[in-house]
N, C-alpha and C positions, 0 to 999 in steps of 0.2 A: 941181772943182765941177760939179755936174750942171745941166743946163738944163731938166730935166724938173720939172713941177709935182707936188705931192702928189697931186692929182686924176688926172693922167695916169699916174703910177706905180701908184696904187691900181686904176685901170681896167685897166691892162696886167696887173697881177697877177691881177685877177679873171678876165680872159680866159685867162691861163696856167692857173689852177686849173680852169676849165671844160674846157680842152683836155686837161689831164692826167686829169681825170675820164673823159673820153671814151676816152682811150688806155687807161686801166685796164680798160675794158670790151672794146675792140677788140684790145688787145695789139699795136697798130701802133706799134712803137718808133721807126720812121722819123719819124713825126710828132713824137715827142719831140725827136729830134735837130734837126729843122727849126725848133724854137723858139729855137735858138741861132745866133749869127753864125758865119760860116765860120771865124773866128779865135778863137772862144770858148774859155775854159778851164773845166773841170769838176774841182773839187778834191774828191776822195774820200779822206778821211784814211787809211783802212786800205789803199787800193789805189793811191794816187798821184794825179797830175794828168793828165787827158786834155786834150790840146791840139788844138783844132780840131774842127769839127763832125763830121768823119769818124771821128776817134778816139772822140768821144762816142758816135756811132752804133754803132760796133763794140762798145764797152764796154756800152752800155745793152742791146743785144740779148743779149749773153752773160749779163749780170747778171740780166735780167728773164725769161729763158727757162730758167733753172736754179734749183733750190731754194737758198735760200728765196724769192728774188724772184719766181719763177714762181707762188708760192702767196699772194702779196700781192694784195689785192683793190681797193685804192685808196690814195690818197695825199693825203687832205684836209688842208688847213691848219686847225689848231685855233685859231690866232690869228696875226695879222701886224701889223707896224708898217712904216710907210713913212718912209724917211729921204731926203727930197727933196734936201738938199744933196749927198749922195753918189750919188744915183740908185739906191739900194738898197731892197730889201724884205727884211725878216727875218721868218721865220715858224717855227712849230713844226709839223712834218708828222707825221701819224699814219700808220702802216704796218700796218694790220690784215691778218691772214692769214685764208684761207678757213676756213669752219667745218669742223673735223675730223670732224664727224658727230653731235655732240650739242648744238650751239648755243654751244659755248664760244668766247669772243672772246679771241684772243691777239694782242697787238700790241706794238710798240715805237715810240718817237718819236725824231725828230732835229730839230735846228735847221738851217734852210737860209737861206743868205744869197745873194740873187739880185741881180745888177747889170744894170740896164736899159741897152739900147743904142739904143732907139727903134724905131718901126715894128713893135711887137709882138715884138721880138727881144731876147734876153738875151745879154750878153757873158761872163758868168761865173756859175757856181753853185758854192757850197761847202756841203757837207753835214757838219755837226758832230754826232757821235753817239758813243755808247759801244758799241763792237763786242761787248763782253761781254753787254750788255743784249740786243742783237739776236740773238746766238748762243744765249743762254738762252731767249729767246722762241721761236726756231726749234726748239730742242730740246724745249721744253714741247709745242709743236705735234706734233712727231714722236712723243713719248711718248704723248700723248693719242690721236693717230691710230692708233698701234700697238695701244694698249689697245682701241680701237673696231674694229680690223680694217680701217681705211680708209687705211693708210699705202701710198703709191704707191712705185714703184721709185726715182724720182729722189730723193725725200725719204729713203727707206731708205738709199740710197748715201751721202747727206750725213750721216745719223745715224751710220752705221758708220765714217765717216772723220773729217771735220771735227767732227761733232757730239760725238765723245767728249770733246773739250775742254770741253764745256758740260754734260756729264751731271751730274745731281745725285747727290751721295753719299747712298746710302740706308742 
């Protein structure tokens, strides 16, 4: 049972969201890792569980500096609920990608479950999502960008390797 109140959890989540919004601009992923306790777990269903802040740090830097993470522009919560008895906040996170050049918005969402540890720190994050949906969104971005002549080398490499699994049959 949690000792945190609904209000405290809601306020902590609001600060978490503001910090993540700043990180989306600065791309300082060390700040993201610092939101977690030293012994935190980060569960990422397609890639496994990162145990401890330093594993989270290494993973987030690798993930968010290569395509498609490198092309995501923000991570706003579309809605959230606070479960005070468990110390958790559950939310739907939007993951929009940058404009490929014509104003098209391409995004995918996930459900995130955060467990609060107190003092503005989180002891666990679990992201629940459909990898196929994310892959298809990334591939749509690549195809649109290629059509517009704005496809960069990192995205082109992804498109030619991993992306082939998500190509639309024409």
